C-alpha positions in Angstrom: 0.1 0.1 0.0 1.4 3.4 -0.8 0.9 5.7 2.1 2.3 9.2 1.5 2.0 10.9 4.9 2.9 9.8 8.6 2.6 11.0 12.1 5.0 10.0 14.8 3.4 10.4 18.1 5.4 10.9 21.2 4.8 10.8 24.8 0.7 11.4 25.2 -0.2 11.6 21.5 -1.0 8.2 20.9 -4.3 9.0 19.4 -4.8 7.2 15.9 -8.6 8.0 16.6 -7.9 11.2 14.3 -8.0 8.7 11.4 -10.9 6.7 10.2 -11.0 3.2 8.8 -8.1 2.2 10.8 -6.2 -1.0 10.5 -2.8 -2.2 12.0 0.0 -3.7 9.8 3.3 -5.3 10.7 6.3 -4.1 8.4 9.7 -6.4 8.3 12.6 -4.2 7.8 16.1 -5.4 7.8 16.5 -3.5 11.3 13.5 -5.2 12.9 9.6 -5.5 12.8 7.5 -2.3 13.1 3.8 -2.0 14.0 2.0 0.9 12.2 -1.8 2.0 12.1 -3.0 3.1 9.0 -6.2 5.2 8.4 -7.9 8.0 6.3 -8.2 11.7 7.0 -9.9 13.8 4.3 -9.4 11.1 1.8 -5.9 10.7 2.2 -4.1 7.4 3.8 -1.8 8.3 6.9 0.3 6.2 8.9 0.5 6.5 12.7 3.6 5.2 14.4 3.8 5.2 18.2 7.4 6.0 18.8 7.7 4.5 22.4 5.4 1.7 21.6 1.4 1.6 22.0 1.9 1.2 26.0 4.7 3.6 26.2 7.2 0.7 27.0 10.3 1.6 25.1 12.6 4.3 26.7 14.1 6.9 24.3 17.6 5.3 24.0 16.1 2.0 23.0 13.8 3.1 20.6 14.7 1.4 17.2 14.8 4.5 15.2 16.3 3.0 11.9 13.6 0.4 11.8 10.7 3.1 12.3 11.9 5.2 9.6 12.7 2.5 7.3 9.3 1.2 7.7 7.7 4.4 6.8 10.0 4.6 3.9 9.0 1.1 2.5 5.3 2.2 2.8 6.2 5.3 0.4 5.7 7.9 3.0 7.1 11.1 1.7 6.3 13.7 4.6 6.3 13.1 8.5 4.9 15.0 11.0 6.5 14.2 14.4 5.6 15.4 17.9 7.7 15.6 21.1 7.2 16.3 24.7 10.0 18.8 25.7 11.1 20.8 28.7 11.8 24.5 28.3 15.1 26.5 28.5 13.3 29.6 27.3 11.0 31.4 29.6 9.1 32.7 26.5 8.2 29.3 25.9 5.9 28.1 28.5 4.4 25.0 29.4 1.4 24.1 27.5 2.6 26.1 24.4 3.9 24.4 21.0 7.2 24.9 19.3 7.9 24.4 15.7 11.6 23.3 15.8 13.9 24.5 13.2 17.3 23.4 14.6 18.8 20.9 16.9 21.9 20.2 19.1 22.8 16.6 19.6 24.0 15.4 23.0 23.2 11.8 22.5 26.1 9.2 23.1 25.2 5.9 21.8 22.7 5.9 19.0 23.3 4.9 15.3 22.6 7.8 13.2 22.9 6.5 9.8 21.6 4.0 7.3 24.9 4.2 5.2 27.6 2.2 7.1 30.0 1.7 4.2 30.4 -1.3 1.9 27.8 -1.7 -0.6 25.7 0.9 0.8 28.4 3.5 0.8 28.9 6.5 3.4 26.6 9.5 3.2 27.7 12.9 4.9 24.1 14.2 4.9 23.4 17.9 4.9 21.7 19.3 8.1 21.6 23.1 7.2 17.8 22.9 7.5 17.3 19.8 9.6 13.6 20.2 9.5 11.8 20.6 6.0 11.3 24.3 5.5 8.3 23.7 3.4 6.6 21.3 5.5 7.2 23.7 8.5 5.6 26.5 6.4 2.2 24.2 5.8 2.4 23.6 9.7 2.7 27.3 10.4 -0.3 28.3 8.0 -2.6 25.4 9.3 -2.2 26.6 13.0 -5.4 28.2 14.6 -5.3 31.8 16.0 -6.2 30.7 19.4 -3.2 28.1 19.6 0.3 29.4 20.5 2.7 27.9 18.3 6.2 29.5 18.3 7.5 29.3 14.6 11.2 28.2 15.5 13.2 26.8 18.5 16.6 25.1 18.9 16.2 21.5 20.3 18.9 20.0 22.4 18.5 16.2 22.3 19.9 14.2 25.2 20.5 10.4 25.7 18.1 10.0 28.6 16.1 8.2 30.0 17.1 10.5 33.0 16.3 14.2 33.1 19.1 16.6 32.8 20.8 18.2 35.5 20.6 22.1 36.4 24.3 22.3 35.3 23.7 20.7 32.0 20.6 22.8 31.5 22.7 26.0 32.1 25.2 24.9 29.5 22.7 24.1 26.8 21.0 27.5 27.4 24.3 29.2 26.9 24.8 27.2 23.6 21.6 28.8 22.3 19.1 25.9 23.4 15.5 26.6 23.8 14.2 23.2 24.5 15.4 19.8 25.7 14.1 16.4 24.8 15.3 12.8 24.2 13.9 11.6 20.8 14.4 14.0 17.9 18.1 12.7 17.2 18.6 10.4 15.0 15.0 10.5 14.0 15.2 13.8 12.1 18.5 12.5 10.4 17.3 9.4 9.4 14.3 10.7 7.6 16.6 13.0 5.8 18.8 10.2 4.8 15.8 8.3 3.1 14.7 11.7 1.3 11.4 12.3 3.4 10.3 15.6 4.6 10.1 15.8 8.4 9.0 18.1 11.0 8.6 18.2 14.6 5.9 20.1 16.6 7.0 20.1 20.3 4.8 20.5 23.2 6.4 22.2 26.3 5.4 20.1 29.1 7.5 21.7 32.0 10.5 24.0 32.6 13.8 22.4 32.7 15.7 21.4 35.8 17.2 24.6 37.5 14.5 26.8 36.1 11.6 24.8 37.4 11.2 25.3 41.0 9.9 21.8 41.5 11.6 18.2 41.0 10.9 16.9 37.5 8.6 13.9 36.9 7.4 11.8 34.2 3.8 12.2 35.6 4.2 16.0 35.2 4.9 15.5 31.5 1.9 13.2 31.0 -0.5 15.4 32.6 0.6 18.5 30.7 0.2 16.7 27.5 -3.1 15.5 28.3 -4.3 19.1 29.1 -3.0 20.2 25.7 -3.1 17.4 23.3 -6.2 18.5 21.7 -4.3 21.6 20.2 -1.6 19.5 19.0 -4.1 17.2 17.3 -6.1 20.1 15.6 -3.1 21.4 13.9 -1.8 18.0 12.9 -5.3 17.3 11.3 -5.4 20.6 9.6 -1.9 20.3 8.3 -2.7 16.7 6.8 -5.8 18.3 5.2 -3.6 20.9 3.6 -0.7 18.8 2.4 -0.1 17.5 -1.1 2.5 14.8 -2.1 4.9 17.1 -4.0 8.1 17.6 -2.3 9.3 21.0 -3.5 12.4 21.1 -1.1 15.8 19.7 -1.0 14.7 16.6 1.2 14.3 13.9 -1.4 17.6 14.7 -3.1 19.6 14.5 0.1 20.9 11.0 -0.2 21.8 11.6 -3.8 25.7 11.3 -3.3 25.2 7.6 -1.9 22.1 6.7 -3.7 18.8 5.5 -2.4 19.0 1.9 -1.4 15.6 1.6 0.3 
């Protein structure tokens, strides 16, 4: 089945009920098997992938990012809307608000970030000047509702997890120019680019980061904030999917031209 669009749901966004005619498929890839829900929205087939598993059973550092992204590629996905729960380093990005990420700083330590590991697949030094597709970001911004606060840009610092960051780390990330901190965008965004897919992330701020927040950080706080504000995130995603077409009028599909597309 050809599916052009996909949503990757992070913490608290496991709601494939946005789609009708739902069915679940299991895709085999050379990196592992991936379960994906497929449904329809506005006459379009859309894939929904729960990043942490249906019951949030997979921690960030153990997510099989390569299998997930390759499975979407095998389905024919051209455009991916990802979601993420994040802590804020920027007082102007308050809990409950949304941020359309435009840059990242990678602070992960042990994650494979490429499909191209030499030998017959070659090596690819993929360009990350604009890591998140500018054209897809444009459609998301245009699809936002006036009563929903969506910051048009922000720098995401990706940490290894699953622990939360220390106040000293947060202070350093802030000095580097980071606005948000999370645990999942890398290598997901890199792998999507390697396979020529347009990829954008809408982040929901669930709390202020350690040393900024006056309280100890808990996962329950993240889940509760997501539950209170998920409807806004879902509304933007649904409107964006309605407005998307299959044309990739950007540099994303040519990203792997030097090494070739082996998918």
